[in-house]
N, C-alpha and C positions, 0 to 999 in steps of 0.2 A: 704958444700952446706947449712947446718943448720945454720952456723955462718953468712952466707950472708943473710939468711932469717930474722934472729933475728935484724940484722942490719938495714933491710929494714922496719920492723915493728917498731922498736924503732924510726926510722927517721920519719916514719908516724905519730906516736904518738907525737913525739916532735913538728911536724908541725901543727897538728890537732887544738891545743888550739889557735894558730894564726889565723887560718882560722875561728874559731868559733868567735872569738873577731872581725875580719873584718867583718863578716856577721852581728853580732849584731850592729856595728857601722854604716854599710851601712843601715841598716834597721831602726835604730833609727834615723839616719839622715833623712831618708825619711819620717818617721812619724813626726819629728820635723818641716821638711820643709812643710808637708802638713798641719800640724796644723797652721803653720804661715800664709800659703796662705788663709786658711778658716778664721782666725782671721782678716787678711786684707780685705778679701771680705765682712766679715759682717761689719767692720768698715765703708768701702767704701759705703755700702748700707745704713748705718745709717745716714751718714753725708749727708746734704742737698746739691743739686747740685748748682753751682754758678748762680746767678740770671741773666737772659738774658736781656741785654739792648735793648730797642726799640725805635722807633720814629713814631709817628702817623701824617699824613700829609693829608690835604685836597686840592685838585686841582679843579680848575674851568675853564670853557669856556663859552664864550658869543657870541651871534650874533643877530642882528637885522634883522627880516625878514619883507618883504612887503606882506600884506594879498592879496590874489588872488580870495577869495570866499566870498560872502556876503549873509546873510539871514536878511530880514526885514519884522517884522510882524506888522501888524495893526488889532485891534479888533473893529469891527462895531457893534453898538448896535442899537435896535429899539424897541419900546414899543406899544401896542395895548390893547383894552379892551378884546380881546380874542386871542387865539393863531394864528388863522388864520390871524387876522389883523396884529399882530406883525410880522409874517413871511412875509406877503406882504410888509410891510414898510422895513423890513430888505433886502429883494431882491432889492427893489429900491435904498437903500443907498449903497449896495455893487456894484451895477451897475454904480452909481455915482462915487464911489471910482475907479473902473476901468477905467472909462473915464478920470478921473484926471490923472491918472498914464500914460495912453496912450498918453495923451496930453503932458506929461513931459518924452516922450522918453522911457518909460518902455515898453518892448515888451510883447505882449499878452502871449508868452510861458513862459515868466519869472514870471507870476502872477499865484498863486495857492490858491484855496479856501478850507478851511477845513469844515468838516461838522458843520451845525448850531446847536446851543443849545438853549434851552428855559427856563425859569424860571417863577415863578409867585409870586405875593405879595398878601397875604390874610388879609382880615379884618374880625373880629368877628362881627356878627349882632345878635340880640335877636330872638330867634324862635317865629313865629307868633302863634303857637298852644297853647300858654300859659303854657307849660310845665317848662319854665324858663331855658331851655338848649340853648346854643348858638352854631352856626355851623359857620365854616370858609367858607367864600365866596371870591373866587379870584375877585380881584379889578383891577389888571393889570398884563399883560404877557410882558416879555421882552425876545426878541431873540437876540442872538449874533452870530458872525461868525468871525474867523480869516483868514485874508488875508495875504498871504505871498509872498514875492518878493525874488527870489534866482536868483543871477547873478553873472558872474565872471568879468563884467564891473563896477568895483567900482566907478570910477568918475561920471559916467552917473547916476547911482543909488543913490549916494550921493547928487547930485543936485536935483533929485527929492524928496528926503527925506527933504532937505532943503526947498524946496518950499511948501511942505505940513505942515511941522512943524511951519514954520514961518507966516502961515496965520490963524490968530485967527478968522477971520471972515469966514472961511469956513463953508459951510452948511452941511457938511457931519459929522455925529456923529460917529467919530472914535477916538480911543485911539492910538496914534503913539508912538511905541518903537523905541529906537536908534538901528541901524543896529548891528548885531553881525558878526564879520568877522574872518575867519580862513586862514590857509596856507596849501596848497596842498602838499608841499614838506617837511612837518614837520618831517616825519619819517626819510627821507634821512639826513636832517640837524641834527637831534637827534643823530644819529649814528656818524656823523663826530665830533660833539661837545664831545660826550662821549670820543672818542679816544683821543681828544685833552686835555680833562680834566685828563684822566689817565696819559697821557704824563707829564702834568703839576704836578701831584703828584711826580713823580720821580725828575723833575727838582728843585721842592721846597725842596725835601729832601735832595738833594745833596747840595743846597745851605746852608740849615741849619746846615748840618754836617760840611761844609768848615768853617762857622763862628765859630763853636766850636774848630776846630783844634784837632790834635792828635787823630783822629778818622776816620774811614772809613764807608761808607755806605755798609752794608750787604744785603743779598737777601731779597726780599719781601715775607713776611710770612703771611699776611692777606690783603685782598683787596675786594672791591665790584664791582659789574658790572656798577655802575654809575646810575645816575638818571637825568631827564630832567624835568625842571619846566618852564612853560610859562603861568603865570596866565592871561595875558593880552588877549591872544588868547581864542576866544569862549565866551568872555564876550560881553554884549551889550554895545558897546561905539563907539561913532562916531569917537573919536580922534585916537583909535586903527585902524580903517579902513582908516583913512587917513595918519596917521604917522607910521603906522607898529607897531610891537611888539618885545620885547626881549626874546629871548630863552636863558636859562641858564642851563648848564649841570655841575654837580658836581660828583666828585669821591674821594674815600678815600683809604688810604693804610698805612700798618705798616711795617716798615723795622727794620732789626736788626742793632745795632751799633757794629762794630769790632774795 
């Protein structure tokens, strides 16, 4: 019985060093592996990432629109020795202008008068009391009124404008401005053109990548909502009223190159 126990203890002692060596190797290996992972992680964090290649593209879409709303302003002026006289004469001039417009097919409902304004022109005269002081004295009053025609019948109003603008012998003291025209459907056209401009961005980008070769168009990473420009609309110009105006939409996008 004792011999058997000694044999087992000796066997256990003989095997124990091997177990310790194996454990040390495993632990040491774990430490080495962990250190290597930390070193590699630190190295990858220090190294800069590869620069991403991108392409910037601008797309456009255009459409000419025909104006359907018109605003035409005329400024009537009248002078007098006092304010009352100037206002009376102004009223006469405005009535004469209204009659002229009505005779040229402008409807009364299309004619609008803005509030009248007045101004004075002063001249300094010597004081008669002998003090040497001078006092301003109004010598002339000027009254003005803006008469505006608003209509959606552009050809008819343009004919009336030409009649008034081409008559230098007219007796009415009126300053005639060119009509300002606009397009009521501009909001709808703008949305459609922006969608087309954004589509044009991708078409142009695809074409440019195809020219380069050995590359593919990646995802869109930056884009704008698009913008619309129509400088001709809303400006006083008879040509824009007659010929229409061009509306231009622009969009921009940035794609990655793969």
